C-alpha positions as CSV (number, residue, x, y, z in Angstrom):
1,M,4.9,20.7,-10.1
2,S,5.8,24.2,-9.2
3,V,6.6,27.2,-11.5
4,L,9.2,29.7,-10.7
5,L,9.0,33.3,-11.8
6,Q,11.8,35.8,-11.5
7,Y,11.0,39.4,-10.7
8,A,14.0,41.4,-11.6
9,V,14.2,45.2,-11.3
10,S,14.5,46.5,-14.8
11,R,14.7,50.2,-14.3
12,A,13.7,53.0,-11.9
13,C,10.7,55.0,-12.7
14,H,9.5,58.4,-11.3
15,A,6.9,56.6,-9.2
16,G,9.1,53.7,-8.0
17,H,10.4,50.6,-9.6
18,E,9.0,48.7,-12.6
19,L,9.2,44.9,-12.4
20,A,9.9,42.8,-15.5
21,Q,8.4,39.3,-15.3
22,Q,10.2,36.5,-17.2
23,P,10.5,32.7,-16.8
24,V,13.4,31.5,-14.7
25,P,15.9,29.2,-16.5
26,R,15.8,25.6,-15.3
27,D,19.5,25.5,-14.8
28,E,20.2,25.7,-11.1
29,S,23.6,27.3,-11.5
30,T,22.1,30.1,-13.6
31,L,19.5,30.6,-11.0
32,A,22.1,30.9,-8.3
33,D,24.3,33.3,-10.2
34,L,21.7,35.6,-11.8
35,A,22.7,39.2,-11.0
36,G,20.1,41.6,-9.8
37,V,17.5,39.0,-8.8
38,Q,15.7,40.5,-5.8
39,R,12.8,38.1,-5.4
40,I,11.7,34.7,-6.5
41,V,7.9,33.9,-6.7
42,E,6.8,30.3,-6.7
43,L,3.4,29.3,-8.1
44,S,2.4,25.8,-6.9
45,S,-0.8,23.9,-6.1
46,L,-0.8,25.7,-2.7
47,G,-0.9,29.2,-4.3
48,L,1.7,31.9,-4.8
49,S,4.7,32.3,-2.4
50,S,7.2,35.1,-2.5
51,Y,10.9,34.7,-1.4
52,G,13.3,37.6,-1.1
53,E,17.0,37.6,-2.1
54,N,18.5,35.0,-4.5
55,Y,18.0,31.3,-5.4
56,T,20.2,30.0,-2.6
57,F,17.9,31.8,-0.1
58,Y,14.9,30.3,-1.9
59,V,16.3,26.7,-1.6
60,E,17.0,27.2,2.1
61,A,13.6,28.8,2.8
62,R,11.8,26.0,1.0
63,E,13.7,23.4,3.0
64,Q,12.8,25.1,6.2
65,E,9.2,25.3,5.1
66,R,9.2,21.6,4.5
67,R,10.5,20.9,7.9
68,N,7.9,23.2,9.5
69,A,5.2,21.4,7.4
70,L,6.3,18.0,8.6
71,Q,6.4,19.2,12.3
72,N,2.9,20.8,11.9
73,L,1.5,17.5,10.4
74,D,3.0,15.5,13.3
75,A,1.6,17.9,15.9
76,L,-1.9,17.8,14.3
77,K,-1.9,14.0,14.2
78,H,-0.9,13.9,17.9
79,E,-3.7,16.4,18.6
80,R,-6.2,14.2,16.8
81,R,-5.1,11.1,18.9
82,R,-5.6,13.1,22.1
83,S,-8.9,14.4,20.9
84,E,-10.2,10.9,19.9
85,Q,-9.2,9.6,23.4
86,A,-11.0,12.6,25.1
87,M,-14.1,12.1,23.0
88,R,-14.1,8.4,23.8
89,L,-14.0,9.1,27.5
90,Q,-16.8,11.7,27.2
91,R,-19.0,9.1,25.4
92,E,-18.2,6.4,28.1
93,R,-19.2,8.8,30.9
94,Q,-22.4,9.8,29.0
95,E,-23.2,6.1,28.5
96,R,-22.6,5.3,32.2
97,R,-24.9,8.2,33.3
98,Q,-27.6,7.0,30.9
99,T,-27.3,3.5,32.3
100,R,-27.6,4.7,35.9
101,G,-30.6,6.9,34.9
102,K,-32.4,3.9,33.4
103,Q,-31.7,1.8,36.5
104,L,-33.1,4.5,38.8
105,S,-36.1,5.0,36.6
106,K,-37.1,1.4,37.2
107,T,-37.1,1.8,40.9
108,A,-38.0,5.5,41.3
109,N,-41.5,6.4,42.5
110,Q,-42.1,9.1,39.9
111,A,-44.8,9.9,37.4
112,K,-44.3,8.5,33.9
113,I,-44.4,12.0,32.4
114,L,-41.4,13.1,34.5
115,L,-39.4,10.0,33.6
116,D,-40.1,10.6,29.9
117,R,-38.8,14.1,30.2
118,Q,-35.7,13.0,31.9
119,K,-35.1,10.4,29.2
120,E,-35.6,13.1,26.5
121,R,-33.1,15.4,28.2
122,S,-30.6,12.6,28.4
123,E,-31.0,11.6,24.7
124,S,-30.9,15.3,23.7
125,A,-27.6,15.8,25.6
126,S,-26.2,12.6,24.1
127,G,-27.1,13.7,20.6
128,A,-25.7,17.2,21.2
129,L,-22.4,15.7,22.4
130,R,-22.2,13.4,19.3
131,K,-22.9,16.3,17.0
132,Q,-20.2,18.5,18.7
133,Q,-17.7,15.7,18.6
134,V,-18.4,15.0,14.9
135,G,-18.0,18.7,14.1
136,S,-14.7,19.0,16.0
137,Q,-13.3,15.9,14.4
138,A,-14.3,17.1,10.9
139,K,-12.5,20.4,11.5
140,L,-9.4,18.7,12.8
141,N,-9.4,16.2,9.9
142,Q,-9.6,19.1,7.5
143,R,-6.6,20.7,9.1
144,I,-4.7,17.5,8.9
145,H,-5.6,17.1,5.2
146,E,-4.3,20.6,4.4
147,A,-1.1,19.9,6.4
148,A,-0.6,16.6,4.5
149,Q,-1.2,18.4,1.2
150,A,1.6,20.9,2.1
151,V,4.0,18.0,2.7
152,A,2.8,15.9,-0.3
153,T,3.6,18.7,-2.7
154,E,7.3,18.5,-1.8
155,T,7.5,14.7,-1.7
156,P,10.9,13.8,-3.2
157,I,10.9,11.9,-6.5
158,A,12.8,8.6,-6.2
159,V,14.4,6.8,-9.2
160,H,16.0,3.5,-8.7
161,A,19.1,2.7,-10.8
162,A,18.8,-0.2,-13.1
163,P,20.9,-3.3,-12.3
164,V,23.7,-3.8,-14.7
165,P,25.4,-7.2,-14.7
166,R,29.2,-7.5,-14.8
167,P,31.6,-7.2,-16.5
168,Y,31.3,-3.5,-17.2
169,R,34.4,-3.0,-19.4
170,R,33.4,-4.9,-22.5
171,T,32.7,-3.0,-25.7
172,L,29.0,-2.0,-26.0
173,A,29.1,-0.2,-29.3
174,E,31.6,0.4,-32.1
175,L,31.4,2.8,-35.1
176,I,34.0,2.7,-37.8
177,D,34.1,5.5,-40.3
178,V,30.3,5.9,-40.1
179,K,28.7,8.4,-42.4
180,L,25.4,9.6,-40.8
181,P,22.3,10.2,-42.9
182,Y,20.6,13.6,-43.4
183,L,23.9,15.5,-43.0
184,P,25.8,17.4,-45.7
185,D,28.6,15.7,-47.6
186,T,31.1,17.9,-45.8
187,S,30.2,16.3,-42.5
188,G,33.0,13.9,-41.5
189,P,32.6,10.3,-40.5
190,V,32.3,9.1,-36.9
191,S,34.6,6.6,-35.4
192,L,33.8,5.7,-31.8
193,T,34.1,2.8,-29.3
194,L,31.9,2.8,-26.2
195,S,32.6,0.5,-23.2
196,G,30.4,-0.4,-20.3
197,Q,31.9,2.2,-18.0
198,Q,31.9,5.2,-20.3
199,R,29.6,8.1,-19.7
200,V,29.6,10.4,-22.7
201,G,28.0,13.8,-23.2
202,V,27.3,14.6,-26.8
203,E,27.8,18.3,-27.6
204,G,27.4,20.5,-30.7
205,N,25.3,23.0,-32.5
206,N,21.7,22.3,-33.5
207,G,21.5,20.3,-36.7
208,C,25.1,18.8,-36.5
209,G,23.8,15.3,-36.1
210,K,23.7,14.6,-32.4
211,S,20.2,13.0,-32.4
212,T,20.9,11.3,-35.7
213,L,23.9,9.6,-34.1
214,L,21.8,8.2,-31.3
215,R,19.1,7.0,-33.8
216,V,21.8,5.2,-35.8
217,L,23.2,3.5,-32.7
218,S,19.7,2.4,-31.6
219,G,19.0,0.9,-35.0
220,Q,16.3,3.4,-36.0
221,L,18.3,4.7,-38.9
222,A,20.8,3.0,-41.2
223,P,24.1,4.7,-41.8
224,V,25.0,6.0,-45.3
225,D,28.4,4.3,-45.0
226,G,30.7,2.6,-42.5
227,K,30.4,-0.3,-40.0
228,I,28.4,-0.5,-36.8
229,R,28.5,-3.1,-34.1
230,V,26.1,-2.6,-31.2
231,T,25.0,-4.8,-28.3
232,D,21.3,-5.7,-28.2
233,E,21.0,-4.5,-24.6
234,V,20.4,-0.9,-25.7
235,A,17.7,1.6,-24.6
236,Y,17.1,4.9,-26.4
237,L,14.8,7.7,-25.2
238,D,14.3,10.2,-27.9
239,Q,12.7,13.6,-27.4
240,A,9.3,12.3,-28.7
241,L,9.6,9.3,-26.3
242,E,8.5,6.9,-29.0
243,V,9.3,4.0,-26.7
244,L,5.9,4.6,-25.2
245,D,2.6,3.6,-26.7
246,P,0.3,6.6,-26.3
247,N,-2.8,4.4,-26.4
248,Q,-1.7,2.2,-23.5
249,T,-1.4,2.8,-19.8
250,I,1.9,3.2,-18.1
251,L,1.2,0.2,-15.8
252,D,0.4,-2.1,-18.7
253,Q,3.5,-1.1,-20.6
254,L,5.7,-1.6,-17.5
255,K,4.1,-5.0,-16.8
256,R,5.0,-6.1,-20.3
257,A,8.6,-4.9,-19.9
258,N,8.9,-6.8,-16.6
259,S,6.3,-9.6,-16.6
260,G,8.1,-11.4,-13.7
261,A,7.7,-8.5,-11.2
262,A,4.8,-8.2,-8.8
263,E,2.3,-5.5,-9.8
264,A,2.4,-4.1,-6.3
265,G,6.1,-3.5,-6.6
266,L,5.8,-1.9,-10.0
267,R,3.0,0.4,-8.7
268,T,5.3,1.4,-5.8
269,R,8.1,2.4,-8.1
270,L,5.8,4.4,-10.3
271,A,4.5,6.2,-7.3
272,Q,8.0,7.0,-6.2
273,L,8.5,8.6,-9.6
274,G,5.5,10.9,-8.9
275,L,3.1,8.9,-11.0
276,D,0.1,8.1,-8.8
277,A,-2.6,5.5,-9.2
278,Q,-4.7,7.7,-11.4
279,K,-1.9,8.6,-13.9
280,I,-0.7,5.1,-14.4
281,M,-4.2,3.9,-15.4
282,V,-4.8,6.4,-18.3
283,P,-3.3,6.3,-21.8
284,S,0.2,7.6,-21.6
285,G,-0.5,10.0,-24.5
286,V,-2.6,12.3,-22.3
287,L,0.2,12.8,-19.7
288,S,2.4,15.8,-19.6
289,G,5.9,15.8,-21.2
290,G,7.6,15.4,-17.8
291,E,5.2,12.6,-16.7
292,R,5.8,10.7,-20.0
293,L,9.6,10.9,-19.6
294,K,9.3,9.4,-16.1
295,A,7.1,6.7,-17.5
296,A,9.6,6.0,-20.3
297,L,12.4,5.8,-17.8
298,A,10.4,3.4,-15.7
299,C,9.8,1.1,-18.7
300,V,13.5,1.1,-19.5
301,L,15.1,1.0,-16.1
302,Y,12.7,-1.4,-14.5
303,A,12.6,-3.8,-17.4
304,E,13.2,-7.5,-16.7
305,R,16.3,-7.5,-18.9
306,P,19.0,-5.1,-17.6
307,V,20.0,-2.3,-20.0
308,Q,23.8,-2.2,-20.8
309,L,23.8,1.1,-22.8
310,L,21.4,3.9,-22.1
311,M,21.0,6.8,-24.6
312,L,19.1,9.9,-23.8
313,D,18.2,12.9,-26.0
314,E,17.6,16.1,-24.1
315,P,16.3,14.3,-21.0
316,S,15.9,17.5,-18.9
317,N,13.2,19.0,-21.1
318,H,9.8,19.3,-19.5
319,L,11.1,18.4,-16.0
320,D,10.5,20.4,-12.8
321,L,13.4,20.8,-10.4
322,P,12.6,17.8,-8.1
323,S,12.3,15.5,-11.1
324,L,15.4,16.9,-12.6
325,E,17.4,16.3,-9.4
326,A,16.0,12.7,-9.3
327,L,17.1,12.2,-12.9
328,E,20.6,13.4,-12.1
329,A,20.8,11.1,-9.1
330,M,19.7,8.1,-11.2
331,L,22.2,8.8,-13.9
332,R,25.0,9.1,-11.3
333,E,24.1,5.7,-9.9
334,Y,23.7,4.0,-13.2
335,R,26.6,1.7,-13.9
336,G,26.1,0.9,-17.6
337,G,27.3,2.8,-20.6
338,L,25.7,6.2,-20.9
339,L,25.3,8.5,-23.9
340,V,23.5,11.8,-23.3
341,V,22.7,14.6,-25.8
342,S,21.9,17.8,-23.8
343,H,22.3,21.5,-23.9
344,D,22.0,21.6,-20.2
345,E,25.6,22.1,-19.0
346,R,24.5,21.8,-15.4
347,L,23.1,18.3,-16.1
348,L,26.2,17.2,-17.9
349,E,28.4,18.3,-15.0
350,R,26.4,16.6,-12.4
351,I,26.1,13.1,-14.0
352,Q,29.8,12.6,-13.7
353,L,30.8,12.2,-17.4
354,T,34.0,10.4,-18.4
355,D,34.1,11.8,-21.9
356,R,32.7,14.5,-24.2
357,L,31.9,13.8,-27.8
358,R,32.0,17.1,-29.6
359,V,31.2,18.1,-33.1
360,T,33.9,20.5,-34.3
361,E,35.0,22.0,-37.6
362,K,37.4,19.1,-37.8
363,G,34.8,16.5,-37.2
364,W,33.7,14.4,-34.3
365,R,36.2,14.4,-31.4
366,L,36.0,12.3,-28.2
367,L,37.7,14.1,-25.4
368,P,38.1,13.4,-21.6
369,S,35.6,15.3,-19.6
């Protein structure tokens, strides 16, 4: 995961310019439109890299760096193959010389002491050659390892969309005059019907009941009043990611969700999410917020029983840019019903919503997106 820092010129001083350091917003559109941004500095596992101009320049520069890194890795691997072939030929020539020397020593009319010295020189030369080859190969392997690290840090995150059986258009959830708990009496009731092809973004101020609505739909909370009918094929990922057992490994939880799938295939999909073999074998509670979200998505999307209605509460929290882009791609491909609570307008725009559910002064309003 990389961290972006924006260095914006705040004011001119007598001795030059003073730089103010502040975190860059995660929203890509904000990054691209920030006025006055003169430099973006990226802190990653490879160190600190500085990029001039704006975010668009940064994206283009990083893509060019990735292409260069891949070309460098390919060139080094080709060099290693050539080096291994050359070293093999050197060893074969050395072995042939030693064989001829042994054959001549059997027929040569020389003193034993001279023959022993010739043998020592041959063995010494052979040992020196092996040592030189091992050293050269170690240096080349290290260069390849460093080049592979540069490529690995930018490996795209892949999220496979969950299969959703037809038909899509049937009603998945229905709320009739539902009064949500924990809200003031002045808060109006919610009436809402969700079909299999609806993609709804839930918007409103903090404390207006957005998360409470999702918890009621998921069955975690009971409504104060009204009627609810919800399909049992529902998945809800809250901000605390309570769908995960913090004491169990990701792999074990995914295997329980899809007992019919081969473990190798599940491991591959977790790896494509950026969850390597080490991370999937430790308790999920010790992982970072972004890693836990990926794990929760895996347990929901790759479950044996397809999910018809997917509900997400602030899913972009804790995600780096590659993971956020992967999440957006997955949600665009998902063909079930979708209900997303988010303050990230960029995310809501990119997941191709059909509707917006807004909390207004006049109550809950479902409007076309």
